Steps between C-alpha positions, in 0.01 A plus 500: 500500500531536122823618332351840431425533870860421595630753250267766639617434858865512393445831324343642815797385708750649257305826493504510880875439511555769237283747692681456829844510341429806290788728600712755325782689668681803363800649682487879509853570627847348477510390865170314475337685789207613286281275288171503317321169544192367328328238714165340418445767238558795733803731498698603808799716582726315744794626706722273712784596733706354782415702815851426633654674200252786460342740747121471529324798661153635569369853452178641646389839626504375862880527493501827306302742719183432301655586165408251227762325292484439126703304247673825409589596858634154583706499182647833609576371850667178386676648200724271295465218754132443420424175320125458542203653680135393516192552715542305820170412659155624592434832662217702653325798344757731660781292339615357835573123513201272554706282733853427617765739374864474605775705335868493595417299809242749631132403530280783379174304486404184697369169369137514387323189637152648471215259434229594250540799274456544127734462207750235394721551805221389734267286290750267331701411810755408599687821437873507559834673539800543273810561711878504492713475813830672577694209344319542169285189537160551335171337596137506398276362773143521618412768752419226752844343461668839516334572834574148624868506402555861607796562265716811501474649151711778364216567256147362485178582319162336559260439215259237382378257414772239507530345153692187602545343841764225515445424134121491522282755319268706719175299518292818454612531138292367211679380187256657255409807704400802292638731768794612289728801532860613465665343805839463662654283768823388663638156575816324615636234267715189559818711477369721784477787252223758510275482192258776402239445230272764347239395249494679167163344419206483739510182709303340782653398832521132404701579186743717693546232766562235232767720343690518829462127564546340159727744317686700765560211741370665818359320803356817653378811322307810601265724302606863514233699317274531198439747220747755643787253452791664321878491499810691397827336399758756381702230323220435253290817518593858422313672782253428781134583464463866600277594789387148590448491876416179683493392863796267540792439264762224500837588349796279413838667463867417472684486828748786505850410620 
């Protein structure tokens, strides 16, 4: 190969390295719980917390006599203890959970192991479960493994598809897919902390999975939902979005002594 050829190849390699290391992180609060991250040219809002130090809860109408929750109502319920709240998984047209839903140790909706069906939950399997047990240990695992292991969660929400399974990206995802949207997900990192990521820019599933694997250090991560993905963090925002009602919410709050 001629010298010019070698130079061209080296430039391609350097460009590739630069592309995959393109990161920019901006802390949004003094404690470092909230960050804005740019990864592979896409921006994300990221929140990380130790589930042993903070209380993670679920809210859905099934535990509220059919009355829908909103960012505003949850902020009112949690008061000054609220740290963060986001949408927490897929739901049916009537806002009920699409699958497993456990809150405060009570199962309101069973595991959904249905075959077939339409939508990301069914067509990009495996789907999975985000759960925390009574000790505060958090897990993200496939629905199959959840059923097999039969854990006893204090809270659990089923969604899908899985983004990462034991460090491997879901094989249904295509790197250059044009199926882009605002998306959010949850993972567990090497410190056993819960990590939520919500894209600011539209992303495909592969990009979101790569964020959790390469930047956030997660072995397992679960997709929560798409264009409806929103959050409220009173430490960095003045007020929640008024009137926004979704199916399931996940809140993180300070443990009151």
